[in-house]
MDTraj code that builds the backbone (N, CA, C; nanometers):
import mdtraj as md
import numpy as np

residues = "MET ALA ARG LEU PRO SER SER PRO ARG VAL GLY VAL CYS SER TRP SER LEU SER PRO ARG SER ALA ARG ASP LEU VAL ARG VAL VAL LYS SER ILE GLY VAL ASP SER VAL GLN LEU ALA LEU GLY PRO PHE LEU GLN GLY ARG SER GLY ALA THR SER PRO TRP PRO ILE GLY ALA THR LEU ASP THR LEU ALA ALA ASN GLY VAL HIS VAL ARG SER GLY MET MET ALA THR GLN GLY GLU".split()
xyz = np.array([
    [-3.5868, -0.6877, -0.4436],
    [-3.5344, -0.5890, -0.3510],
    [-3.4069, -0.5299, -0.4101],
    [-3.3948, -0.3996, -0.4032],
    [-3.2750, -0.3323, -0.4546],
    [-3.1554, -0.3664, -0.3668],
    [-3.0460, -0.3844, -0.4312],
    [-2.9223, -0.4175, -0.3603],
    [-2.8433, -0.2909, -0.3316],
    [-2.8023, -0.2741, -0.2074],
    [-2.7221, -0.1579, -0.1713],
    [-2.5798, -0.1756, -0.2206],
    [-2.5154, -0.0665, -0.2639],
    [-2.3753, -0.0786, -0.3055],
    [-2.2889, -0.1186, -0.1865],
    [-2.1916, -0.2018, -0.2139],
    [-2.1033, -0.2432, -0.1047],
    [-2.0088, -0.1291, -0.0696],
    [-1.9715, -0.1228, 0.0558],
    [-1.8780, -0.0199, 0.1000],
    [-1.7364, -0.0665, 0.0726],
    [-1.6422, 0.0264, 0.0645],
    [-1.5030, -0.0127, 0.0424],
    [-1.4553, -0.1049, 0.1546],
    [-1.3770, -0.2000, 0.1150],
    [-1.3224, -0.2931, 0.2132],
    [-1.2130, -0.2263, 0.2948],
    [-1.1983, -0.2740, 0.4139],
    [-1.0903, -0.2255, 0.4986],
    [-0.9607, -0.2827, 0.4438],
    [-0.8589, -0.2014, 0.4385],
    [-0.7309, -0.2460, 0.3865],
    [-0.6355, -0.2851, 0.4972],
    [-0.5150, -0.3100, 0.4554],
    [-0.4090, -0.3479, 0.5481],
    [-0.3010, -0.2401, 0.5434],
    [-0.2344, -0.2192, 0.6536],
    [-0.1262, -0.1218, 0.6597],
    [-0.0047, -0.1783, 0.5858],
    [0.0446, -0.1076, 0.4879],
    [0.1583, -0.1583, 0.4099],
    [0.2829, -0.1758, 0.4961],
    [0.2995, -0.0924, 0.5973],
    [0.4160, -0.1020, 0.6855],
    [0.4215, -0.2381, 0.7529],
    [0.3053, -0.2898, 0.7922],
    [0.2986, -0.4188, 0.8609],
    [0.3428, -0.5348, 0.7726],
    [0.3349, -0.5170, 0.6422],
    [0.3692, -0.6251, 0.5488],
    [0.5175, -0.6266, 0.5133],
    [0.5900, -0.5220, 0.5474],
    [0.7342, -0.5093, 0.5182],
    [0.7704, -0.5350, 0.3724],
    [0.6983, -0.4726, 0.2781],
    [0.7323, -0.4952, 0.1368],
    [0.8638, -0.4269, 0.0999],
    [0.9326, -0.4842, 0.0030],
    [1.0594, -0.4284, -0.0430],
    [1.0422, -0.3444, -0.1695],
    [0.9231, -0.3499, -0.2282],
    [0.8945, -0.2718, -0.3485],
    [0.7436, -0.2656, -0.3681],
    [0.6992, -0.1844, -0.4619],
    [0.5560, -0.1759, -0.4919],
    [0.5057, -0.3095, -0.5458],
    [0.5842, -0.3741, -0.6296],
    [0.5435, -0.5061, -0.6822],
    [0.5321, -0.6084, -0.5711],
    [0.6230, -0.6020, -0.4763],
    [0.6178, -0.6931, -0.3619],
    [0.4932, -0.6638, -0.2781],
    [0.4598, -0.5364, -0.2614],
    [0.3401, -0.4998, -0.1871],
    [0.2158, -0.5583, -0.2552],
    [0.2071, -0.5457, -0.3863],
    [0.0939, -0.6022, -0.4610],
    [0.0865, -0.7530, -0.4371],
    [0.1986, -0.8206, -0.4456],
    [0.2019, -0.9663, -0.4282],
    [0.1477, -1.0056, -0.2912],
    [0.1956, -0.9389, -0.1874],
    [0.1541, -0.9740, -0.0516],
    [0.0071, -0.9379, -0.0280],
    [-0.0347, -0.8209, -0.0731],
    [-0.1740, -0.7790, -0.0553],
    [-0.2679, -0.8801, -0.1223],
    [-0.2350, -0.9197, -0.2431],
    [-0.3180, -1.0176, -0.3147],
    [-0.3178, -1.1521, -0.2438],
    [-0.2043, -1.1906, -0.1870],
    [-0.1946, -1.3220, -0.1216],
    [-0.2797, -1.3313, 0.0053],
    [-0.3081, -1.2165, 0.0688],
    [-0.3910, -1.2207, 0.1889],
    [-0.5372, -1.1868, 0.1593],
    [-0.5666, -1.1581, 0.0331],
    [-0.7049, -1.1430, -0.0086],
    [-0.7698, -1.0085, 0.0173],
    [-0.6920, -0.9018, 0.0237],
    [-0.7502, -0.7686, 0.0365],
    [-0.7177, -0.6880, -0.0887],
    [-0.7875, -0.5771, -0.1055],
    [-0.7629, -0.4960, -0.2250],
    [-0.7329, -0.3501, -0.1923],
    [-0.7109, -0.3221, -0.0639],
    [-0.6875, -0.1837, -0.0225],
    [-0.5752, -0.1772, 0.0793],
    [-0.5032, -0.0636, 0.0771],
    [-0.3947, -0.0448, 0.1730],
    [-0.4028, 0.0923, 0.2377],
    [-0.3506, 0.0979, 0.3577],
    [-0.3156, 0.2243, 0.4215],
    [-0.1665, 0.2332, 0.3922],
    [-0.1274, 0.3236, 0.3073],
    [0.0075, 0.3264, 0.2529],
    [0.1044, 0.4024, 0.3429],
    [0.2075, 0.3331, 0.3858],
    [0.3130, 0.3969, 0.4651],
    [0.3852, 0.4983, 0.3775],
    [0.4004, 0.6198, 0.4265],
    [0.4619, 0.7265, 0.3475],
    [0.6131, 0.7352, 0.3644],
    [0.6672, 0.6717, 0.4663],
    [0.8108, 0.6742, 0.4924],
    [0.8975, 0.6362, 0.3739],
    [0.8643, 0.5268, 0.3027],
    [0.9486, 0.4898, 0.1893],
    [0.9594, 0.5980, 0.0818],
    [0.8575, 0.6824, 0.0694],
    [0.8637, 0.7917, -0.0287],
    [0.9503, 0.9052, 0.0227],
    [0.9366, 0.9354, 0.1495],
    [1.0125, 1.0451, 0.2084],
    [1.1601, 1.0111, 0.2211],
    [1.1889, 0.8868, 0.2546],
    [1.3264, 0.8428, 0.2734],
    [1.3897, 0.7977, 0.1429],
    [1.3052, 0.7655, 0.0445],
    [1.3574, 0.7184, -0.0828],
    [1.3959, 0.5721, -0.0805],
    [1.3734, 0.5062, 0.0304],
    [1.4098, 0.3657, 0.0432],
    [1.3011, 0.2912, 0.1188],
    [1.2911, 0.1626, 0.0924],
    [1.1913, 0.0806, 0.1598],
    [1.2577, -0.0038, 0.2669],
    [1.3618, 0.0480, 0.3281],
    [1.4299, -0.0269, 0.4320],
    [1.5415, -0.1141, 0.3776],
    [1.5528, -0.1224, 0.2470],
    [1.6566, -0.2070, 0.1877],
    [1.7252, -0.1322, 0.0749],
    [1.7116, -0.1816, -0.0467],
    [1.7907, -0.1249, -0.1547],
    [1.7120, -0.0578, -0.2663],
    [1.5800, -0.0782, -0.2772],
    [1.5109, -0.0227, -0.3929],
    [1.4324, 0.1029, -0.3588],
    [1.4481, 0.2083, -0.4384],
    [1.3727, 0.3304, -0.4142],
    [1.2244, 0.3116, -0.4480],
    [1.1420, 0.3913, -0.3862],
    [0.9976, 0.3885, -0.4102],
    [0.9558, 0.5193, -0.4767],
    [0.9693, 0.5309, -0.6083],
    [0.9221, 0.6527, -0.6740],
    [0.7694, 0.6630, -0.6594],
    [0.7204, 0.7780, -0.6204],
    [0.5780, 0.7938, -0.5908],
    [0.4899, 0.7588, -0.7101],
    [0.5160, 0.8200, -0.8239],
    [0.4321, 0.7959, -0.9419],
    [0.4312, 0.6503, -0.9846],
    [0.5478, 0.5900, -0.9922],
    [0.5572, 0.4496, -1.0347],
    [0.4878, 0.3571, -0.9349],
    [0.5005, 0.3890, -0.8068],
    [0.4353, 0.3065, -0.7042],
    [0.2839, 0.3137, -0.7185],
    [0.2301, 0.4336, -0.7301],
    [0.0855, 0.4489, -0.7438],
    [0.0345, 0.3848, -0.8719],
    [0.1110, 0.3956, -0.9801],
    [0.0737, 0.3311, -1.1062],
    [0.0706, 0.1797, -1.0914],
    [0.1707, 0.1231, -1.0246],
    [0.1781, -0.0219, -1.0045],
    [0.0605, -0.0708, -0.9214],
    [0.0298, 0.0009, -0.8137],
    [-0.0825, -0.0389, -0.7294],
    [-0.2137, -0.0317, -0.8075],
    [-0.2372, 0.0787, -0.8772],
    [-0.3618, 0.0964, -0.9524],
    [-0.3759, -0.0081, -1.0628],
    [-0.2683, -0.0358, -1.1336],
    [-0.2728, -0.1328, -1.2431],
    [-0.3057, -0.2734, -1.1943],
    [-0.2809, -0.2983, -1.0663],
    [-0.3063, -0.4303, -1.0093],
    [-0.4283, -0.4329, -0.9183],
    [-0.5089, -0.3273, -0.9240],
    [-0.6334, -0.3243, -0.8497],
    [-0.6199, -0.3059, -0.7001],
    [-0.5076, -0.2496, -0.6573],
    [-0.4868, -0.2224, -0.5148],
    [-0.5164, -0.0746, -0.4917],
    [-0.6111, -0.0472, -0.4040],
    [-0.6559, 0.0889, -0.3773],
    [-0.5872, 0.1457, -0.2532],
    [-0.5423, 0.2690, -0.2635],
    [-0.4852, 0.3387, -0.1479],
    [-0.5996, 0.4109, -0.0795],
    [-0.6333, 0.3709, 0.0417],
    [-0.7453, 0.4308, 0.1150],
    [-0.6994, 0.5459, 0.2041],
    [-0.5732, 0.5405, 0.2459],
    [-0.5187, 0.6482, 0.3276],
    [-0.3679, 0.6332, 0.3314],
    [-0.3022, 0.7333, 0.3845],
    [-0.1579, 0.7275, 0.4057],
    [-0.1305, 0.7254, 0.5546],
    [-0.0133, 0.6818, 0.5904],
    [0.0243, 0.6809, 0.7311],
    [0.1671, 0.7242, 0.7468],
    [0.1968, 0.7790, 0.8608],
    [0.3336, 0.8203, 0.8893],
    [0.3690, 0.7764, 1.0312],
    [0.4936, 0.7637, 1.0559],
    [0.5424, 0.7299, 1.1896],
    [0.6074, 0.8543, 1.2481],
    [0.5940, 0.8722, 1.3758],
    [0.6603, 0.9844, 1.4399],
    [0.8003, 0.9426, 1.4830],
    [0.8886, 1.0379, 1.4956],
    [1.0256, 1.0085, 1.5349],
    [1.0261, 0.9391, 1.6708],
    [1.1012, 0.8321, 1.6780],
    [1.1124, 0.7545, 1.8015],
    [1.0029, 0.6529, 1.8220],
    [0.9093, 0.6462, 1.7290],
    [0.7999, 0.5503, 1.7428],
    [0.8454, 0.4098, 1.7136],
])
top = md.Topology()
chain = top.add_chain()
for i, resn in enumerate(residues, 1):
    res = top.add_residue(resn, chain, resSeq=i)
    for name in ("N", "CA", "C"):
        top.add_atom(name, md.element.get_by_symbol(name[0]), res)
traj = md.Trajectory(xyz[None], top)
């Protein structure tokens, strides 16, 4: 019997993991056993991840891709949320 291709796995929202950097995001994503994220866009727009390290867009995407973490979508928060 032919095997159907598997569908992409559901990812986790990066905002929920509170990562301090792209490398930290990779570490946490791998530790919970998923390979996909819904990437919070705030750290790119604000230039900060809530602490001290900037999140350059290109470097972040390169780090995620190099470690097999797929961005399935982006997310944003509305003001006051």
